[in-house]
C-alpha positions in Angstrom: 26.9 67.1 123.6 30.4 66.6 121.8 30.6 62.6 121.7 26.3 62.9 120.9 26.6 63.8 117.7 29.1 61.7 117.0 27.6 58.7 118.4 24.8 59.9 115.7 27.5 59.6 112.8 28.4 55.9 114.4 24.9 54.5 114.7 23.8 56.0 111.6 26.4 53.7 109.6 26.0 51.2 111.8 22.6 51.1 110.9 23.0 51.4 106.8 25.7 48.6 107.0 23.7 46.2 109.2 21.4 46.4 106.6 23.5 45.8 104.0 24.4 42.5 105.9 27.5 43.8 107.8 28.1 42.7 111.1 29.8 45.2 113.6 32.9 43.0 115.0 34.9 45.5 116.5 34.8 48.8 117.3 34.3 50.5 113.6 35.0 47.5 112.5 32.6 45.5 110.4 32.4 41.8 108.5 30.6 40.4 105.7 31.2 36.8 105.1 31.1 37.1 100.5 32.0 32.9 100.5 33.4 29.7 103.1 36.5 31.8 101.4 36.8 35.1 101.5 35.1 37.7 103.9 35.5 41.6 104.0 36.5 43.5 106.5 35.8 47.0 106.9 36.6 49.9 108.6 34.5 52.9 109.1 36.1 55.7 111.4 35.6 59.0 111.6 39.0 61.0 110.7 39.2 62.2 114.6 36.9 61.9 117.5 37.8 64.6 119.2 38.2 67.7 116.4 35.5 69.9 115.5 35.4 69.5 111.8 36.3 66.4 110.0 35.1 64.0 107.4 34.5 60.4 108.1 37.6 57.6 107.0 36.8 54.8 105.2 39.7 52.0 105.5 38.5 48.8 104.0 40.5 45.4 103.9 39.2 43.2 101.4 40.7 39.2 100.5 40.7 35.6 101.6 40.4 35.4 105.8 39.9 31.4 106.9 41.2 30.0 109.7 44.0 28.1 108.7 45.9 31.0 107.9 45.2 32.6 111.1 46.5 29.5 113.1 49.8 29.1 110.6 50.1 32.4 111.7 49.9 32.2 115.0 52.4 29.0 115.2 54.9 30.5 113.1 55.2 33.1 115.9 53.9 36.3 113.3 54.4 39.0 115.5 51.1 41.1 115.5 48.7 41.7 118.0 44.9 41.0 116.9 42.1 44.3 117.1 39.1 42.1 116.8 37.8 39.6 119.8 36.8 36.1 119.3 35.3 34.3 117.3 36.8 37.1 114.6 40.4 37.3 116.1 41.8 36.9 112.7 39.7 39.8 111.2 42.3 42.5 112.0 42.7 46.1 109.9 47.0 45.2 111.9 47.7 42.0 110.6 46.5 41.4 106.9 46.1 38.0 104.3 44.4 41.3 103.3 44.6 43.7 100.1 43.9 47.1 101.7 42.6 49.9 99.7 41.1 53.2 100.8 38.2 53.5 99.8 38.0 57.1 101.0 39.4 58.5 97.3 36.3 57.1 95.9 34.3 59.8 97.5 36.2 62.4 96.9 36.2 64.5 100.3 36.0 68.0 100.2 33.8 70.2 102.5 30.5 68.8 101.4 31.9 65.9 102.6 32.6 67.4 106.6 30.2 66.9 109.5 30.2 69.2 112.6 28.1 69.5 115.6 25.6 71.8 114.1 25.3 69.7 110.8 21.7 68.6 110.1 19.9 66.0 110.3 20.1 65.7 106.2 23.7 66.4 105.8 24.3 63.1 108.0 22.0 61.1 106.0 24.0 62.4 102.4 27.7 62.0 103.9 26.6 57.7 105.7 24.5 57.2 102.1 27.5 57.7 100.5 29.8 56.1 102.7 27.6 53.0 103.1 26.9 53.1 98.7 30.7 53.3 97.9 31.4 50.1 100.5 28.6 48.1 99.0 29.2 49.2 94.9 33.0 49.3 94.9 34.9 47.7 97.9 32.1 44.9 97.4 33.6 43.6 94.2 37.1 44.3 94.8 36.3 41.7 97.6 35.2 38.8 95.7 38.0 39.4 93.1 40.4 37.9 95.8 38.8 34.0 96.3 42.3 31.8 97.2 45.7 32.1 97.9 46.6 32.1 94.4 44.8 35.6 93.8 46.4 37.3 96.4 49.7 36.2 94.8 49.3 37.6 91.8 48.1 40.7 93.3 51.0 40.6 95.3 53.4 40.0 92.3 51.4 42.3 89.5 49.6 45.0 91.5 46.7 46.1 89.3 46.0 49.7 91.5 48.3 51.5 93.0 46.5 52.9 95.4 45.4 49.0 96.6 48.7 47.5 98.6 49.0 44.2 100.3 49.1 45.3 104.6 52.6 43.7 105.9 52.9 42.4 102.6 56.8 42.0 102.8 56.5 39.0 105.4 52.9 38.3 104.1 54.0 36.9 100.9 56.4 34.2 101.6 53.3 32.7 103.8 51.4 32.5 100.6 54.0 31.3 98.8 54.3 28.0 101.1 50.8 27.7 101.7 50.5 27.5 97.9 53.1 24.6 97.7 55.7 26.7 95.9 58.0 26.3 98.3 61.5 27.5 96.4 59.1 30.5 95.7 58.7 30.8 99.7 62.3 30.2 100.6 63.7 33.4 97.9 61.0 35.4 99.4 61.8 34.7 103.2 65.2 35.7 102.1 64.4 38.8 100.0 62.5 39.7 103.7 65.5 38.6 105.7 67.8 40.9 103.9 65.0 44.0 103.9 65.4 43.9 107.8 68.6 44.1 107.6 68.8 47.4 105.3 66.1 48.5 107.4 67.1 52.0 110.0 66.7 51.0 113.0 67.5 47.2 111.5 64.1 45.1 112.9 66.1 41.9 112.4 65.4 41.2 116.0 62.2 41.6 116.2 61.2 39.2 113.3 63.5 36.8 114.5 61.2 34.2 115.8 59.0 34.5 112.6 62.0 33.8 110.3 62.9 31.0 112.7 59.5 29.5 112.4 59.0 29.7 108.9 62.7 28.0 107.9 61.5 25.4 110.0 58.5 24.7 108.0 60.0 25.3 105.0 62.7 22.3 105.8 60.0 20.1 106.9 57.7 20.5 104.0 60.4 20.1 101.4 61.4 16.9 103.6 57.9 15.5 103.6 58.3 15.8 99.4 61.9 14.2 99.3 
């Protein structure tokens, strides 16, 4: 019985998201193609699958996603595990060529957004409507801002919203510079990344060594092609 009412919430959200042009590509993860360059990936997951009282959490990923970036990450042995199945394996919430923003803040959740097994159908409608409306009215315009690698770099360098962040920025930024042809900045960013790893406690340097080595080789190759 406990799972049934949670599934009703998931199903209500799924129907509303599909009506707005989103596709369910993994558990709780929706994707919408905005242009040939820009996709939007949204995770709409309930706060706790087994708690008695909770509200629906919204985690929204927006940004530039396409196959070239995903394939480059695979070539460079980027240390992450994709969470979405083919053909959307590069649409993930863990690794992100994405700007991440938790739109839950936009809902200003309080007790009125808590759902329980005794919540009425009207309450369920009100909460799920608010969730989807927030994604469409706030999330979609935000996603459309990031339509190029340069727009991502600009956000990484000069954040416009402190609630927004580049997921795994410290090893994504060198790749962004590399793909944008800014090889000197890519080299400096990689050096900053290596220094940051050595300063972490416990050190994470060994975990990222294959990626660092592969990126250094790729940088050297591209510089040689220009000389």
